[in-house]
Backbone bond lengths (Angstrom), bond angles and torsions (degrees), N, CA, C in turn:
res aa  C-N    CA-C-N  psi(-1)  N-CA   C-N-CA  omega(-1)  CA-C   N-CA-C  phi
1 M - - - 1.474 - - 1.521 108.84 -
2 P 1.334 120.26 128.99 1.444 122.25 -179.78 1.509 110.86 -59.38
3 A 1.347 114.34 152.91 1.463 119.23 -176.65 1.522 111.85 -63.29
4 M 1.328 116.78 -36.57 1.463 119.31 -179.14 1.517 110.46 -65.26
5 T 1.340 117.13 -42.65 1.453 120.92 178.85 1.522 110.72 -65.52
6 L 1.332 116.24 -39.74 1.457 120.37 178.80 1.521 110.95 -62.29
7 S 1.331 117.61 -45.80 1.461 121.09 179.53 1.521 110.85 -61.93
8 S 1.326 116.37 -44.59 1.458 120.26 -179.39 1.517 111.37 -63.81
9 S 1.333 117.09 -40.87 1.465 120.88 -179.51 1.522 111.10 -63.87
10 I 1.335 115.73 -44.33 1.468 119.25 179.27 1.514 110.29 -63.01
11 L 1.321 117.70 -44.57 1.453 121.86 -177.62 1.524 111.27 -64.19
12 I 1.337 117.18 -46.71 1.464 120.78 -178.73 1.523 110.78 -64.31
13 A 1.343 116.36 -45.29 1.470 119.89 -179.97 1.518 111.21 -61.98
14 A 1.322 116.42 -42.16 1.464 119.66 -179.12 1.521 111.41 -66.96
15 L 1.335 117.05 -39.87 1.465 120.03 179.62 1.522 111.32 -65.84
16 V 1.332 116.90 -43.57 1.470 120.25 178.81 1.519 110.38 -60.83
17 W 1.306 116.64 -45.72 1.457 121.06 -179.58 1.522 111.04 -64.80
18 L 1.331 115.71 -43.47 1.460 120.10 -177.56 1.517 111.83 -63.05
19 F 1.327 117.69 -44.65 1.456 120.35 -178.28 1.531 111.62 -74.56
20 A 1.331 117.87 -21.99 1.456 120.58 179.07 1.515 112.45 -80.40
21 L 1.333 117.56 -19.28 1.455 120.40 -175.87 1.523 114.24 -62.62
22 P 1.356 120.40 -45.60 1.457 119.12 -178.39 1.514 113.03 -60.09
23 S 1.347 117.58 -43.47 1.453 119.82 -177.46 1.516 111.87 -68.84
24 S 1.346 117.55 -37.58 1.455 119.94 178.81 1.513 111.16 -69.75
25 G 1.345 117.01 -33.72 1.452 120.17 179.50 1.512 112.34 -70.01
26 Q 1.336 117.84 -31.02 1.448 120.89 -178.25 1.522 112.04 -70.62
27 S 1.335 117.40 -27.42 1.452 119.78 -177.43 1.521 112.21 -83.93
28 G 1.340 117.47 -12.68 1.452 121.31 -178.60 1.508 111.71 -96.59
29 R 1.306 114.42 -164.19 1.449 121.57 -178.19 1.514 110.47 -69.68
30 Q 1.323 116.79 139.88 1.453 121.99 179.26 1.522 109.14 -90.62
31 F 1.337 115.95 127.13 1.448 120.76 -179.84 1.524 110.16 -107.77
32 R 1.310 115.25 162.18 1.452 120.76 175.85 1.515 109.71 -66.63
33 K 1.338 116.79 138.58 1.457 121.38 -179.48 1.529 110.22 -58.91
34 L 1.325 115.33 145.85 1.452 120.51 -175.15 1.526 113.02 -72.14
35 H 1.319 118.34 -27.87 1.454 120.00 -168.49 1.517 114.84 -114.09
36 Y 1.333 118.72 7.60 1.457 119.31 -179.98 1.524 110.12 -85.67
37 E 1.322 116.09 93.45 1.455 122.95 177.90 1.526 108.13 -131.06
38 S 1.317 116.71 133.00 1.464 120.49 -175.60 1.523 112.45 -65.61
39 D 1.329 117.59 -29.32 1.457 120.85 -176.33 1.525 113.35 -90.36
40 F 1.341 117.81 -1.69 1.460 120.15 -175.02 1.519 111.15 -132.65
41 Q 1.335 115.32 152.47 1.456 122.07 173.92 1.525 109.07 -86.21
42 S 1.307 116.68 177.61 1.469 120.63 -178.54 1.519 112.68 -91.35
43 R 1.317 118.42 7.15 1.461 122.24 -178.72 1.522 110.54 -132.32
44 G 1.338 115.49 163.57 1.456 119.34 179.71 1.512 111.85 178.19
45 W 1.334 115.75 -166.51 1.461 123.18 -179.47 1.523 110.55 -97.96
46 F 1.325 115.54 158.64 1.459 120.16 171.88 1.521 109.75 -143.31
47 F 1.326 115.08 153.64 1.458 123.09 176.19 1.523 107.19 -128.30
48 A 1.344 116.40 140.12 1.468 119.70 -173.21 1.526 110.58 -136.14
49 P 1.339 118.32 83.54 1.462 119.94 170.64 1.527 109.96 -77.63
50 G 1.325 116.29 151.90 1.454 118.34 -179.87 1.513 112.07 -177.77
51 M 1.333 115.37 -162.90 1.454 121.71 -179.20 1.528 110.41 -139.97
52 T 1.319 115.89 157.21 1.462 122.12 176.31 1.525 109.51 -113.90
53 W 1.338 114.80 157.35 1.467 121.78 175.68 1.510 108.39 -146.65
54 M 1.333 117.13 132.56 1.460 121.91 179.29 1.523 109.50 -97.19
55 M 1.346 116.54 114.46 1.463 121.76 179.40 1.528 109.31 -93.79
56 P 1.340 119.11 115.76 1.471 120.66 -179.98 1.521 111.28 -69.96
57 S 1.317 116.03 151.66 1.465 120.91 177.93 1.518 111.15 -64.71
58 A 1.344 117.56 -29.39 1.464 122.39 175.45 1.521 107.56 -148.63
59 T 1.329 117.50 127.73 1.461 120.17 -176.28 1.524 112.46 -81.04
60 D 1.338 117.59 -28.26 1.474 120.58 -177.76 1.520 108.20 -151.55
61 R 1.338 117.12 124.33 1.452 119.32 -177.10 1.524 110.13 -152.58
62 Q 1.304 115.84 147.80 1.457 122.21 173.51 1.524 108.39 -89.32
63 N 1.307 116.11 138.68 1.451 118.26 -176.79 1.515 110.60 -154.66
64 T 1.310 115.07 152.50 1.450 122.56 174.56 1.517 108.17 -127.53
65 R 1.318 116.66 129.82 1.465 120.10 -175.82 1.521 109.70 -130.64
66 I 1.307 114.51 136.66 1.460 121.05 179.68 1.519 107.83 -125.09
67 S 1.314 116.95 136.49 1.456 121.10 179.83 1.515 109.28 -135.70
68 N 1.317 117.00 132.15 1.462 121.91 177.37 1.522 109.02 -97.42
69 L 1.296 116.77 118.94 1.451 122.49 -179.86 1.519 110.11 -110.46
70 E 1.337 115.94 147.24 1.453 120.39 176.53 1.528 109.06 -68.38
71 Q 1.306 116.70 140.57 1.459 124.18 178.23 1.536 112.15 58.55
72 A 1.318 117.53 31.43 1.460 120.47 179.13 1.521 108.94 -153.89
73 N 1.328 115.84 158.07 1.448 120.56 177.18 1.520 110.09 -76.20
74 D 1.349 114.67 165.04 1.460 119.23 175.46 1.523 109.56 -60.95
75 T 1.312 114.97 139.22 1.464 120.10 178.75 1.512 108.13 -115.81
76 L 1.331 117.11 128.40 1.447 121.27 -175.08 1.517 109.54 -121.16
77 Y 1.357 114.22 128.08 1.464 120.72 173.79 1.519 107.57 -110.77
78 S 1.312 117.39 129.57 1.449 121.83 177.65 1.519 108.30 -137.43
79 G 1.319 116.00 117.73 1.461 118.18 -178.13 1.518 111.21 170.91
80 S 1.306 114.63 -154.28 1.446 121.27 -173.92 1.528 110.56 -109.34
81 F 1.333 115.49 126.03 1.455 121.85 173.50 1.525 108.39 -102.60
82 S 1.302 117.56 131.05 1.466 121.47 175.72 1.522 108.52 -130.80
83 A 1.336 115.16 143.73 1.460 120.38 -176.68 1.514 109.19 -138.33
84 G 1.314 115.85 155.19 1.463 121.09 179.07 1.512 110.74 -159.20
85 G 1.315 115.18 163.35 1.448 120.86 178.80 1.512 111.94 -98.27
86 R 1.314 115.11 164.90 1.451 122.79 173.71 1.520 108.15 -133.79
87 P 1.332 118.20 148.76 1.465 119.69 -176.92 1.522 112.04 -68.99
88 G 1.321 114.89 144.93 1.451 121.76 177.06 1.518 111.11 -133.68
89 L 1.299 116.54 165.56 1.466 122.66 -176.87 1.524 110.95 -87.20
90 Y 1.331 115.89 142.86 1.471 121.67 173.22 1.527 109.34 -134.70
91 L 1.320 116.09 136.07 1.463 122.12 175.97 1.524 108.53 -138.29
92 G 1.324 116.61 128.44 1.457 121.58 177.71 1.515 110.61 -130.17
93 I 1.332 116.68 149.79 1.456 121.96 177.46 1.527 108.03 -150.93
94 G 1.333 117.09 144.94 1.461 118.85 179.37 1.513 112.41 176.46
95 R 1.325 114.46 -163.78 1.447 122.82 179.93 1.523 109.48 -113.47
96 H 1.332 116.48 152.36 1.455 120.67 177.80 1.521 109.43 -142.08
97 K 1.336 115.72 163.14 1.461 120.59 -177.92 1.524 109.93 -154.23
98 F 1.329 116.27 133.26 1.462 121.70 169.96 1.525 108.26 -82.37
99 V 1.329 116.99 135.22 1.462 121.14 -177.46 1.529 109.28 -129.02
100 D 1.319 115.74 155.69 1.461 122.67 177.40 1.519 109.25 -130.42
101 G 1.314 116.40 156.64 1.459 121.02 174.26 1.500 115.41 84.21
102 Y 1.357 118.87 14.62 1.457 121.32 179.28 1.527 110.80 -116.88
103 Y 1.323 117.18 36.72 1.454 124.39 178.95 1.525 110.99 58.47
104 F 1.332 120.18 -100.74 1.451 120.66 -174.57 1.529 112.76 -93.98
105 I 1.340 119.23 -3.63 1.463 121.42 179.28 1.525 108.90 -93.04
106 N 1.324 116.23 115.89 1.460 121.85 -179.56 1.524 113.29 -115.95
107 H 1.323 116.82 -8.90 1.463 118.99 -174.37 1.522 109.11 -157.80
108 I 1.317 117.32 140.84 1.462 122.10 174.55 1.526 108.53 -131.75
109 D 1.315 116.59 150.04 1.455 120.55 175.56 1.514 109.59 -151.51
110 F 1.322 116.06 152.59 1.459 122.15 -179.80 1.521 108.36 -153.08
111 G 1.340 115.52 157.35 1.458 118.85 -179.86 1.512 111.81 167.53
112 G 1.315 115.43 -154.36 1.453 122.00 -178.79 1.514 110.95 -126.43
113 H 1.332 115.92 161.02 1.461 119.61 -179.12 1.516 111.03 -148.06
114 F 1.326 114.37 160.63 1.463 123.80 171.42 1.516 106.57 -129.88
115 K 1.337 117.03 128.28 1.455 119.35 -178.58 1.514 111.48 -141.67
116 M 1.341 114.60 147.61 1.455 122.37 177.12 1.524 109.30 -110.11
117 L 1.322 116.29 137.10 1.471 122.84 175.71 1.515 107.53 -117.05
118 R 1.362 116.71 120.38 1.459 120.80 -173.72 1.523 110.12 -135.65
119 G 1.338 115.42 141.61 1.454 119.14 179.45 1.518 111.60 -166.99
120 I 1.337 115.29 -179.41 1.460 121.67 -177.32 1.523 109.33 -144.87
121 E 1.339 116.35 147.13 1.469 122.77 172.57 1.522 107.91 -133.58
122 E 1.326 116.40 131.37 1.465 122.03 179.86 1.520 110.51 -122.80
123 F 1.328 115.21 149.29 1.471 121.54 176.56 1.519 108.79 -131.69
124 S 1.328 115.13 135.83 1.461 120.70 176.32 1.524 108.47 -137.18
125 G 1.336 117.22 121.66 1.461 119.45 -178.78 1.512 112.31 170.10
126 L 1.343 114.55 -147.77 1.454 121.72 -176.60 1.517 110.11 -112.77
127 V 1.328 115.14 146.24 1.449 121.04 174.57 1.533 107.42 -127.87
128 K 1.333 116.15 136.56 1.462 121.44 179.15 1.517 108.60 -111.15
129 A 1.305 116.45 117.43 1.467 121.85 179.32 1.517 107.98 -140.83
130 D 1.329 116.18 130.58 1.462 121.83 -179.46 1.521 110.91 55.49
131 S 1.361 115.12 44.61 1.475 122.61 176.17 1.521 112.75 62.91
132 M 1.305 117.16 25.26 1.460 120.77 178.87 1.529 109.52 -126.34
133 L 1.349 116.31 142.51 1.452 122.49 175.62 1.521 109.77 -101.92
134 A 1.299 114.89 135.37 1.463 118.78 179.99 1.523 109.31 -145.51
135 E 1.324 114.64 143.67 1.454 119.36 175.65 1.527 109.61 -78.83
136 T 1.307 114.69 143.14 1.471 118.60 179.66 1.520 109.63 -147.78
137 Q 1.297 114.91 151.57 1.462 122.55 173.91 1.523 107.89 -131.67
138 N 1.319 115.37 121.34 1.461 121.03 -177.64 1.521 109.71 -116.48
139 A 1.314 116.72 154.37 1.466 122.25 176.60 1.522 109.05 -146.88
140 G 1.309 115.29 121.86 1.466 121.02 176.58 1.528 110.13 -114.35
141 R 1.320 116.45 136.52 1.464 121.94 179.56 1.518 109.36 -128.36
142 F 1.329 115.11 145.69 1.469 118.93 176.46 1.526 109.70 -137.89
143 S 1.307 115.01 149.08 1.470 122.98 175.24 1.524 106.52 -149.18
144 E 1.328 115.78 107.60 1.459 120.53 -177.25 1.528 109.94 -126.39
145 S 1.314 115.73 143.62 1.467 121.70 -177.94 1.523 109.44 -119.64
146 F 1.341 115.14 138.96 1.459 122.37 -178.29 1.531 109.41 -125.27
147 A 1.310 115.96 142.86 1.464 122.41 171.51 1.516 107.45 -117.61
148 G 1.346 117.07 135.73 1.456 118.27 -174.80 1.509 113.66 -161.80
149 L 1.339 114.22 -173.60 1.457 123.69 179.93 1.523 109.07 -123.47
150 F 1.341 116.95 157.20 1.460 120.84 179.50 1.522 109.79 -147.95
151 F 1.336 114.10 158.57 1.478 122.57 174.88 1.517 107.21 -144.78
152 R 1.349 117.23 135.09 1.461 121.15 -177.34 1.521 111.16 -136.82
153 V 1.339 115.64 147.56 1.467 122.69 167.95 1.521 106.58 -118.36
154 S 1.350 116.41 141.56 1.460 119.85 -170.55 1.516 111.98 -136.28
155 N 1.319 113.97 153.46 1.454 122.63 172.20 1.523 108.56 -110.16
156 I 1.328 116.63 139.62 1.453 122.37 178.77 1.523 109.15 -113.91
157 A 1.331 117.36 123.29 1.457 123.30 174.54 1.519 107.42 -113.45
158 Q 1.323 116.72 104.41 1.452 120.77 -174.97 1.522 111.93 -72.07
159 L 1.329 115.11 134.73 1.456 122.30 173.76 1.522 110.76 -96.95
160 G 1.307 116.38 -20.04 1.454 123.59 179.84 1.516 108.48 -168.14
161 S 1.323 117.08 -170.73 1.462 120.48 -179.24 1.522 112.42 -71.95
162 T 1.340 117.95 -17.38 1.467 120.78 -177.88 1.531 113.15 -128.38
163 T 1.325 119.62 2.01 1.461 121.73 -178.92 1.525 109.76 -130.30
164 W 1.335 115.35 151.10 1.460 119.21 -178.96 1.526 110.67 -160.37
165 I 1.347 115.37 162.69 1.465 123.34 171.14 1.516 108.17 -101.37
166 H 1.320 116.20 133.22 1.465 123.20 -173.92 1.526 109.41 -113.41
167 N 1.340 118.27 116.71 1.466 123.36 176.78 1.513 109.42 -113.41
168 S 1.334 117.01 130.76 1.465 120.36 -175.03 1.518 111.27 -136.44
169 F 1.340 114.28 143.67 1.458 122.66 164.99 1.515 107.23 -117.66
170 G 1.334 116.85 138.32 1.452 118.74 -176.58 1.513 113.07 -149.27
171 L 1.328 113.92 168.96 1.456 123.43 174.98 1.521 108.30 -119.57
172 N 1.320 116.14 138.06 1.458 120.17 174.91 1.523 109.80 -135.05
173 A 1.314 114.53 141.01 1.463 122.03 175.88 1.526 107.24 -129.71
174 E 1.331 116.90 132.48 1.459 119.59 -173.93 1.520 111.30 -149.26
175 Y 1.334 113.99 161.30 1.469 120.49 -178.68 1.525 108.98 -130.29
176 R 1.330 115.16 138.32 1.466 120.19 -178.87 1.529 110.02 -73.35
177 V 1.322 116.23 124.16 1.467 121.27 -178.09 1.528 111.83 -109.65
178 I 1.329 118.53 -22.12 1.465 122.43 178.77 1.529 108.23 -138.53
179 S 1.318 117.20 136.02 1.466 120.57 178.92 1.521 109.87 -141.08
180 R 1.329 115.97 123.83 1.467 122.16 175.02 1.524 108.20 -131.35
181 R 1.347 115.62 120.03 1.468 121.84 178.13 1.521 108.65 -134.19
182 S 1.319 115.05 138.27 1.464 119.87 177.58 1.517 108.96 -140.41
183 Y 1.325 115.78 148.89 1.468 120.18 179.48 1.518 108.09 -142.11
184 D 1.319 115.72 120.63 1.467 122.10 179.56 1.520 109.20 -105.72
185 G 1.341 115.94 128.97 1.457 120.18 178.65 1.516 111.76 111.83
186 L 1.328 115.51 177.94 1.457 122.07 -178.43 1.520 110.36 -74.77
187 S 1.318 117.30 127.25 1.465 120.59 179.80 1.522 112.28 -136.39
188 T 1.333 117.54 14.92 1.456 121.09 -178.67 1.525 110.61 -61.17
189 G 1.329 115.96 122.98 1.453 120.65 177.73 1.512 114.81 86.49
190 M 1.320 118.28 -9.54 1.461 119.98 179.77 1.528 108.84 -78.78
191 A 1.337 116.26 128.99 1.459 120.99 -175.78 1.526 110.46 -74.73
192 H 1.322 116.84 121.41 1.461 123.29 177.18 1.525 109.55 -122.99
193 S 1.333 116.40 144.21 1.459 120.87 175.86 1.523 109.18 -143.37
194 F 1.343 115.38 155.61 1.459 121.62 -175.49 1.526 109.79 -141.19
195 P 1.342 117.47 158.82 1.468 119.49 179.66 1.530 111.80 -66.64
196 E 1.322 115.22 158.55 1.453 121.28 173.11 1.526 109.80 -69.96
197 A 1.315 115.64 161.93 1.471 119.67 -179.46 1.524 111.22 -66.20
198 F 1.348 117.28 -36.39 1.464 121.10 178.81 1.517 109.46 -102.08
199 Q 1.329 117.17 134.02 1.450 123.00 -179.34 1.523 110.62 -127.37
200 G 1.339 116.72 139.57 1.452 122.64 171.88 1.517 108.93 -131.23
201 Q 1.340 117.91 126.27 1.463 121.17 -172.30 1.523 112.15 -138.42
202 L 1.325 114.89 153.12 1.457 122.96 165.82 1.526 106.39 -101.20
203 H 1.337 117.52 128.57 1.458 119.71 -176.06 1.524 111.74 -128.26
204 Y 1.321 114.46 161.66 1.463 122.56 177.64 1.521 108.87 -123.30
205 R 1.337 116.21 140.97 1.462 121.34 179.21 1.523 109.79 -134.65
206 I 1.322 115.96 138.82 1.457 121.42 174.08 1.522 108.02 -129.34
207 G 1.336 116.10 140.99 1.450 118.89 -177.19 1.513 112.38 -152.14
208 L 1.320 114.51 167.81 1.461 123.24 175.93 1.518 107.81 -118.02
209 G 1.354 115.92 123.03 1.450 120.84 -175.03 1.513 113.28 -108.72
210 W 1.333 114.62 155.77 1.466 121.57 179.24 1.521 109.10 -143.67
211 K 1.322 115.69 127.23 1.459 121.54 176.12 1.521 108.12 -89.26
212 A 1.343 116.89 108.22 1.456 121.07 -175.90 1.523 111.71 -80.60
213 D 1.325 117.16 -42.93 1.458 124.27 -178.85 1.518 107.81 -150.08
214 P 1.335 118.31 164.59 1.461 118.82 172.42 1.532 110.25 -57.01
215 G 1.335 115.58 123.27 1.461 120.06 -179.72 1.508 115.47 85.97
216 L 1.349 119.20 3.18 1.468 122.42 -179.50 1.529 109.57 -134.71
217 Y 1.348 116.52 123.69 1.462 122.50 -176.51 1.522 109.61 -133.66
218 F 1.334 115.35 149.62 1.458 122.04 174.50 1.527 108.48 -124.62
219 L 1.344 115.41 137.87 1.461 120.84 -179.63 1.523 108.85 -135.09
220 L 1.333 116.23 114.38 1.464 122.16 175.20 1.522 107.75 -94.31
221 S 1.338 117.56 119.28 1.468 119.90 -169.97 1.520 112.11 -137.35
222 A 1.349 114.17 159.31 1.462 123.39 173.99 1.526 108.13 -126.81
223 E 1.324 116.56 134.85 1.471 121.93 -174.93 1.522 110.06 -132.19
224 T 1.346 116.35 144.64 1.454 121.06 176.12 1.526 109.71 -152.33
225 P 1.341 118.79 149.71 1.469 120.46 175.09 1.522 111.01 -66.38
226 I 1.333 116.55 145.12 1.465 120.28 173.15 1.524 111.08 -116.33
227 L 1.344 116.68 -8.18 1.464 119.99 175.66 1.518 109.04 -164.86
228 N 1.337 116.24 129.16 1.463 120.92 171.50 1.525 108.63 -84.19
229 L 1.323 115.91 118.66 1.459 120.70 179.72 1.521 111.55 -87.04
230 Y 1.336 116.36 -38.35 1.475 120.59 176.95 1.518 109.00 -149.01
231 P 1.333 116.75 121.97 1.463 127.94 -13.94 1.534 110.48 -63.38
232 F 1.312 116.28 157.40 1.459 120.75 -172.34 1.523 112.51 -75.66
233 Y 1.329 118.94 -30.51 1.464 123.66 178.79 1.527 112.86 52.78
234 D 1.338 116.77 38.69 1.476 121.58 178.62 1.525 112.45 57.67
235 G 1.313 117.93 34.58 1.457 121.50 177.40 1.511 114.99 80.27
236 K 1.318 118.30 10.59 1.456 120.94 179.98 1.532 110.03 -80.15
237 S 1.328 115.21 157.91 1.458 120.51 178.33 1.528 111.97 -110.85
238 T 1.330 117.15 6.80 1.459 122.32 -179.08 1.528 110.27 -106.63
239 L 1.336 116.30 168.89 1.459 122.28 -179.15 1.529 110.03 -116.86
240 P 1.362 118.60 142.30 1.468 121.06 -179.21 1.533 112.03 -87.84
241 Y 1.316 116.09 132.20 1.459 122.52 170.90 1.517 107.94 -139.19
242 F 1.335 116.55 122.36 1.453 124.14 -174.29 1.532 108.70 58.22
243 S 1.328 120.32 -117.63 1.465 120.82 179.67 1.528 111.91 -113.50
244 T 1.342 117.06 19.27 1.466 122.59 -178.39 1.525 109.56 -126.61
245 R 1.327 116.46 150.65 1.458 121.43 173.18 1.533 108.62 -104.19
246 Y 1.342 115.39 139.45 1.459 121.50 -175.29 1.527 109.75 -123.70
247 R 1.341 114.89 146.11 1.458 121.27 174.62 1.527 109.34 -103.06
248 P 1.345 118.70 117.05 1.458 119.73 176.08 1.531 111.03 -72.57
249 V 1.317 116.39 132.65 1.460 123.37 173.97 1.529 107.67 -123.31
250 I 1.335 116.37 129.79 1.463 121.65 -177.44 1.519 108.85 -117.12
251 L 1.321 116.54 121.65 1.456 122.96 176.58 1.523 108.60 -108.18
252 T 1.337 117.33 125.91 1.457 120.52 -175.82 1.521 111.21 -135.79
253 L 1.330 114.63 155.16 1.451 122.75 168.88 1.528 106.19 -113.87
254 N 1.337 116.18 103.24 1.451 121.49 -178.26 1.525 109.48 -86.52
255 V 1.322 115.66 123.23 1.460 122.26 175.91 1.525 107.18 -105.31
256 M 1.342 116.34 111.66 1.463 121.40 -172.13 1.534 110.36 -113.41
257 F 1.328 114.50 133.06 1.455 121.82 177.63 1.522 109.56 -115.22
258 L 1.327 116.34 157.67 1.454 122.18 171.12 1.527 109.34 -112.33
259 D 1.332 115.62 142.10 1.459 119.82 176.18 1.523 109.78 -68.03
260 R 1.319 115.95 143.14 1.462 120.14 177.61 1.528 110.48 -75.25
261 T 1.320 115.73 145.92 1.458 121.08 176.84 1.522 109.18 -72.93
262 K 1.327 116.53 132.86 1.457 120.06 178.47 1.520 109.33 -70.57
263 S 1.329 115.74 127.41 1.460 120.11 -179.14 1.515 110.52 -73.05
264 K 1.344 117.16 139.81 1.446 121.92 179.38 1.521 109.72 -78.12
265 P 1.341 119.19 135.33 1.461 120.88 -179.64 1.530 110.97 -66.17
266 C 1.304 116.71 138.73 1.454 121.28 176.24 1.517 109.15 -137.74
267 E 1.315 115.82 165.75 1.448 120.65 -173.34 1.515 111.30 -65.58
268 N 1.343 113.21 158.34 1.461 122.45 179.21 1.525 112.74 63.81
269 Q 1.350 117.01 15.17 1.451 120.54 174.67 1.512 109.15 -100.62
270 P 1.324 119.44 149.35 1.467 121.31 177.22 1.513 111.18 -56.16
271 G 1.315 115.57 139.28 1.465 120.34 179.43 1.504 113.30 91.24
272 R 1.338 119.44 -2.89 1.459 121.59 -179.94 1.523 107.91 -113.40
273 S 1.326 116.91 116.67 1.460 121.19 -175.00 1.523 111.22 -86.36
274 S 1.352 114.75 161.09 1.454 119.83 178.77 1.507 111.58 -67.64
275 T 1.349 116.47 -26.07 1.474 119.56 178.30 1.517 110.27 -64.64
276 Q 1.386 116.02 -40.82 1.459 119.55 178.27 1.521 110.61 -63.14
277 V 1.325 116.95 -37.99 1.456 120.14 179.53 1.515 110.34 -64.91
278 D 1.334 116.83 -41.56 1.451 120.07 -177.98 1.514 111.49 -66.23
279 K 1.372 117.29 -39.07 1.460 120.28 -177.90 1.516 111.34 -68.30
280 E 1.335 116.97 -39.83 1.456 120.08 -177.31 1.522 111.45 -78.91
281 N 1.345 117.78 -25.62 1.456 122.37 -179.25 1.521 109.31 -132.04
282 P 1.312 118.59 81.79 1.462 122.18 -174.79 1.518 112.17 -55.86
283 G 1.309 118.98 -30.28 1.447 121.18 -177.86 1.506 114.08 -83.66
284 R 1.369 117.93 0.31 1.460 121.57 -177.04 1.518 108.44 -113.58
285 N 1.335 117.93 131.60 1.449 119.85 179.25 1.514 110.40 -85.28
286 A 1.354 117.15 179.96 1.450 121.61 -175.21 1.509 111.85 -65.21
287 A 1.338 117.25 -25.03 1.463 120.48 -179.30 1.507 112.35 -82.68
288 G 1.334 116.74 -3.62 1.451 119.80 178.10 1.511 112.42 94.13
289 D 1.343 118.71 11.50 1.458 122.12 -178.94 1.515 109.28 -80.08
290 L 1.319 117.33 128.91 1.464 120.92 179.33 1.516 111.56 -66.78
291 F 1.288 117.24 -28.57 1.458 120.89 -177.19 1.520 109.26 -105.18
292 G 1.309 116.93 97.57 1.445 121.50 179.59 1.510 112.08 -74.29
293 P 1.332 117.79 179.02 1.470 122.25 -177.54 1.525 113.09 -58.22
294 D 1.329 117.34 -40.68 1.472 119.94 -178.13 1.511 111.38 -64.53
295 V 1.316 116.59 -39.90 1.459 120.80 -179.35 1.524 109.99 -67.31
296 K 1.335 116.27 -41.26 1.459 120.10 -178.97 1.532 111.13 -63.94
297 R 1.348 118.42 -38.76 1.459 121.71 177.90 1.526 110.87 -61.56
298 K 1.339 115.92 -43.41 1.465 120.05 -179.35 1.522 110.82 -63.30
299 V 1.342 115.88 -38.43 1.465 119.58 179.52 1.518 110.81 -64.84
300 K 1.356 117.58 -40.16 1.456 121.64 179.50 1.523 111.68 -64.64
301 R 1.358 117.06 -42.03 1.468 121.05 179.78 1.520 110.96 -62.34
302 R 1.353 116.85 -40.45 1.468 120.00 -179.36 1.524 110.50 -65.17
303 R 1.330 116.87 -34.72 1.464 119.43 -179.49 1.507 110.96 -67.98
304 R 1.361 118.20 -34.77 1.452 121.43 178.13 1.537 109.99 -66.31
């Protein structure tokens, strides 16, 4: 399936599902809201450790490639190309907030991340150079790290009072900070391409959430780009490495906290002086008596 069709299919399916969630949720059982707790606010911090995996567009394929080089004969590669991903590290941190009254938007989050993209491409076959055929085996490996920022809006479809499905659309912008690429074997004339140092993407995330305690939530999620905004790559959602395109998939365990509500100062609590009590309640003395000396004098005069 072409990359453009794949991106469009994912986007359309996700949009249909996302907009259908509010109406389907209204017809079912109503659950208690996840974030209504007297001791906590609706916003807080989150941490998201996880891993990345690069899914190749094709894991094993037969191919023939011809390249015309200046001052050299045509070079022909004919054989099998195979590609695969390798696990990489992901770390995210930021702020999040539960929101109400925005139709299908129930949650927003933003922050920064560090992620590694790692994979391998191998070639096994024949190469023709200077009118000679020779067997060759090549292997290319890459490991690149990006630091960036992200912003997401999400829909929450509750499965119960403590569990829910989390659907998100987001934007991420990142810059390559570490790059390691190696290629073993003959590669003269073989067309290779790599992503730009700066990336801007539209991504989709789906997850399963669990409210462990008031103010503490866990969200297990999977995320992938659905459109490269910069560079545009002809509307593709994958990234080029060597002669293969890869789809980044990010798996994370989001640990979300809510900020505690600041307690309102009240009398007889540490840090509250009797002077403050007197100013706010002129009729109350420092001992907490509603009838201060002035009031008592007036009462005595009236009795006389």
